[in-house]
N, C-alpha and C positions, 0 to 999 in steps of 0.2 A: 702626617703633623707628625714633631718626632717626639713621646714622653719623654718629660729629664725628667733626672733623680735629686726626687724633693730636699733635697738639705738647702741649708743656707748658704753654706761658701760653695754648694756647686749652680745656689742661683748669683750666686753676686761676683761670682768671677764669669760665668756666663751674657751679664749683661752690662760687663763690664767691655765687652767684646759690639755687642751688638743692640739696636733700640729694643725698647719696652712696651708694647704695645697690651695691652691691657683687657681682656672681654668681658663686660658686664660693669655698668655704673651701679655700683653697687652699698648700699650700708655698710655690712661690711669690709669692703675690703678697704671703706672708707675709717673703720673704724681700727683696723690692722694697721693700718698705715701708722697710723695715732699710737699705737702699744709695743708696735714693731716698728722705732725707728733706724733700726740695724741696716735693718730690709732698704733700706729710701727710697721709699716708692715713691714717693713723691719727687725725686731730681731724676728717677731714672722711668718712670710710664713718659714717652713721651705722647700720646693720647690711648683712648677707649673706643673702642667695640662695644656697639647694643643690637640686643634684636629690636628694639623700640621703639617706631619709628618716630614716635614723637618727641624722646631724649636726637635725633639727633642735628647734630649744628649748635646746642648746648653746653652749657657749663655746667664741670663736675672738676668736685673740690676735693688735692688729698691736703693735708694736713694744712690747708688751707691753698696751695699751690692751682690754678682756677685749669685744667684740660680740658681739651672739647671731646666732647661724645659725635662720634660715627656714627654712617650703617656702616653696616661689613664690606661690602659694598667697596667702602673706604680701601678697607686693608688691602682687598685684594688688586688695588692699583698699585700698592709701593714696590716697595722694591722688597720683596718677601727674604731675599738672602742676608739683607743687614735686620732683621725682625726675628725675635724672639716673644713668645706670647705667651702669656699671664692670663688665665683663667681668675678671675676676679672673684665667685660663686661659691658657696656652698651650699643653699637648697638645690643651684641645678647646676651644677658642679658636672653631674653627670651625662646631663643630657646636653651640656655644651659640651662635651667631649665629643658625645656620639657627631653628631650634627660636623664638626668640623675635620672629623676623620674622614667625613665625604668628603672634601675639598680637598680636589687632587693638584690643585696649587697649593693646599698648602704641608704637601706629601713630607718636606724637607724641614721643615720648622720648627726647630725647638720649643717645647711648649712644657710651663712650669702649675701647677694647683694648690690655688695658696692655703684650700684649707687643710690639701697634705701637708703643704709644709709642715706645718702649727702643731698641727692633729695628735700628735704621740710625741712633740719635743717638749721636755722634763729640763727647765732654766734652770734649777735651784731644788735643792733638798732641806731636810732643816734637819738631820743628820750635825751629831756634835753640837747645836746649840745651845748656848752655856745660859738654859736658861731662870730668871731672873725671883729670888727668893723667899723674898718677903712680899708676901700676898697685901695687892691692894685690892685686885676686886673681888667683893663678896661675892658668896657660893648660892646665887638667883639664876635660874637658867629665866626666860620672857619666853612667854611665846605668843601668836594671836590666831582668834579664829572670829573672823567679824562674820563669817555663813550662815549660820548653826545649823549647817547643810551636819547630817551623821558623817562624823568621820570615817576615812578610809583606811582599811588593811597597812598598807607603810605610813600615811601616820600618826597609826598607834602604833605599829614597831617600833616608829625614832621614839615617841615619845616615851614608848618600854626601854630604849635603850640608853634615854638619859637618868635613870630611873635604875638601870643594874650598876651605869658606870658614872655617876653621880647619886650615891646615893642620903648624900649628907646636905645637898642642893636643894636649898626654897624652888619650887617648879611656879610661877606666875605666870597662868592663863588667861590675861586680854578678851577679851571679847566687846559688842555694840552695847553689851550692860550692864559692862563695870568700871568703862574706857570712856573715856569723852573724842567722840571722830568729829568732835566741832568746834575744838581748838585753834583748829590750822587750816587755813582754805582750801590748800591741795589737798592737802586728809578728804575734809569733808565730798568737795566735788567728787571725787575722785570714790564714797565710799556711797553717795546715790548714785552711780554711774555700775555701781557692784563690782570694781575694780580693785581688790580688795590686796593684792599685790603694790598695787599703787599705795595704796591706804596705809601700809603696812613700812613704805616709803620711811614715812616718817613717826608713826607710833613708834614704832624699834627704837629710834633716837629719845625719842618723847625719855619712855618706861625706862631706859636703860640710865638717862644722863641722872632724873630723878631716885632712880634708887639703887642706880650700880649693877653687874651683875653681865650675865652675859643674857646674848640672842641668842635664837638659835628659830630658824624655818624649821615650817611644820612638818619636810622633806631632806630633817639633814638627821641623820645618823648616826650616833658615835658610834666610835669602837672602841674607846679606852676612853678611861677616863683624862679631867683637863688642870687636872690644878696645879702643875708645870706651867700655866699660862698665865698662869691667876697675879704675876708679881711684876702684871705691862700698865703702865695706866690707861691704854689702851691698845687692843688688838686682833688683828683684821688676819686675810691673806688673800689672797692672788685667785683666780677664776685660771680658766679652763684656757681662754684670749686673751692674759695679762690682766685682766679685768679687776681690780677691785671689791669682792666682795663681801656684803655684810649681811647673807644670807648666814653666816656665823659670825659675829662679831663680841669682846666683851670690851665693858671698861669701868673706874671706879665713877661711884657717886659722885656726878658735878662735874664730873671729865672738861676740863677744854676743849677736845678735840671732837665732843660730841656735842658738846654747843656754837663751834664751828660748823659742824654739820649741819644740825640746825638750825644755822640760818642761811643757809643755800636753797632752802624752803620759801625764807621774808618775802613776801610779793609774787610768787611763785606756785600760779594757776593750772588746777587739771582741767584736761577742754577734755568735757566731756562723745562720741564720736569722735576724735577725733585720730589720725591713722597718726602710732603708734611705733615706733620702730625701731630697731637696734640699741639707737642713738639716746634712746629717753628716758631707760632703764637704769634705776644708781646705781649699777658698776657702773657707766659708764660715764658718769658726773663724777665719781668717787677717784677713779682713774684723775679727770684731770685737778680736783683739790686735791687730791696725794702729789701731783707733782707740782702745785702752785706751791709745797709746803715747802719743797726742795726732795720731797723721794721718791727717785725710780721707778719705772714702768718696766719693770726688767724681768722682773719673775724672781728675782735673784730678794735672800732674807736680808732684812732691813729693820733698825731700833734705831729712835734718833729721841735721849732722853725721856728712855717709856715708853714709846711711841712705836709700833714696828707692824709691820706685814711679813705675814708670813708665806715660805714657799706654797705652792695650791697645792700640794702631796700634804698640804696639814686638812684641807678641808676639801679635798676637790680632788681626787682621785679617780674621774672618772669621766671619761674621754663626751668631748659633750656635743661632739659632730654624733656620734655612734652609741653613746651608750652603756658605750662598756668597762664597765671599774674594775681599777685592779690597786684595792691596801693594802701602806706598800708597812717598812715598820715603824714608820716616822709617820703616820696620818696617827691625826685624831677623832675623825667619822669621815662620813662619803656626806655632799651633799646630790642628793642623785634626780634635784633640777625637774621638775614632777611637772610644773609651767600647765599648771589650774587653770591660765589667760591663755592657752596659747589650741590650735586648733590641732586635737589632738590625731587622728588619720592622717595631717600633712605635716607632725611631728614624724608620726611613725614611715611614712610614705620616703621624708629627708634620709630619717635613718637609714633606711635600706640601702636608700640612691649610696648614702656615704663612706657603707660599708663596703659597695659595689667596687667604688673607689678606688678603696683606702684598698684592694685586695688584684686589684690592676697596679697598684702603684705600689704592692711589692713583688709585682713578677722581675719592673725595671732590673736592667743590670745596676 
């Protein structure tokens, strides 16, 4: 297997000459196909191979186009001279590379690594943005702490950064004693399941709609003041995989945009014990919502009548895959993605594997 240089132009050129077979019927690849439409994965992927025998012969959707999933043996019987491979997993990408490198028949087959292709990609920055001057967003910062647990050091550091860089802002910390978490069924079911991140998905919108201001996740650390952002009616930023993140967002009191976002949860139910995936998180829901309003999910700065999406350098100058942080001059803060709802050991293992994969990719010509 020949590991290819993982640039978009190289991928597009190679896949114009060869049929593309994806390895791994993953949710990650489905999300990337939606958010990076210039890769044309829905049309380029011929079929998918997967190690799970239960998936053999099943259908797998990429942007609404159904691909057939096969066992690895199916690939080995294909005309390998016509094939380029795409490893479509993030968490298991390194294991997949090692597995494929052991197969002699694949020795001359070019292979791309989807997480490496987008890992360090910078679509845009907010350098040179003409910030609106007349403030519309009140000087309030909302945050939520529903668990009643002792705050960890990262959380304390983040709150200290808000006080340091926004000294004239009111900080409203909401919890189960001063906020009505029963007002929405989705939020209430998530609360009973102690899934705090999903409780806050609704609560953050509700608080900002009622009072105006900014909402910050408790793992959002500011690196400078946010006064330049106060002139929008609504403002948020792209995350590391072009996901529209509400880890940090601001809006005017009674914002129409926030009202529309709240309406997304009308009739939506949180099912305790269900298997939640990357597709179920709020940023992916927001991708679809913003796209439906005519915004491009392309990682670039956009402002439509005071409603703005900022590039990921603003609040997400952190590598989602490896955890590496690179704060730029144009950054306002860092979303550390502490992920209180995820398995910590699995998260560490995944990051270490992706760091190793990134190092391997760096050695490519």
